[in-house]
N, C-alpha and C positions, 0 to 999 in steps of 0.2 A: 079805572076796570081796565082789565085785559083786553090787550089787543091780537087780534088772530090775523097770520100774512099768510092771504092763499093763493099762492101759483099753478097757474091751469097748465099743462105736466105733458099731460099724453091727447093728441084728436079729438075732437065728437063725429069725427066718421061711425057711420054705422047706429051713433046713442041715440035715444027714444028721443023726442019732442019734447018729452019734460025734461030730460035731463040737459037739454038745449037750455032750454029755460030757464034751468034752476042756476048753469054756468053765468050767464046774461046776468042774471039776476044780482048776480057773484061779482057783476061791474067783471069779469073774464072776457074779452073778443076772439087775443090770437095766441097764440102757442107763446110761453112761456111769460104769459101776461098777472098780471101782480097788481091784488087788492089790501088793503087793510081795514079792517071793520070791528067791533069792537064784540070783545065775547060774550052773547048771548044764544042762550037758547034756542033759537030760531035761526044763527044764524051757526050752531053747531047743524041742525034737520040737515040746512042744506049742504054744508059740509059731508054731509054724514051717507048725503043723498046721490053725491057725483062722487065717492072716496076714491075710487078709480080714475081720476080722471085726474085730480090737484092733488100737489103735496099743498100741507097745513104748518105756519110754525107761531110758536108764539111768540108775542114781540115784549 
């Protein structure tokens, strides 16, 4: 199964609570933190919700 590498590239200041919760669920805490996830529809949906805050690469 393909993997996605998700990196937080913008600050969450000014973001809604649901977006903050989504970023935390993705395993991202600080700026430039990175996490890897399997490429599933659930993860893709979370990434789409905060696509303006993160950078996504296929691994």
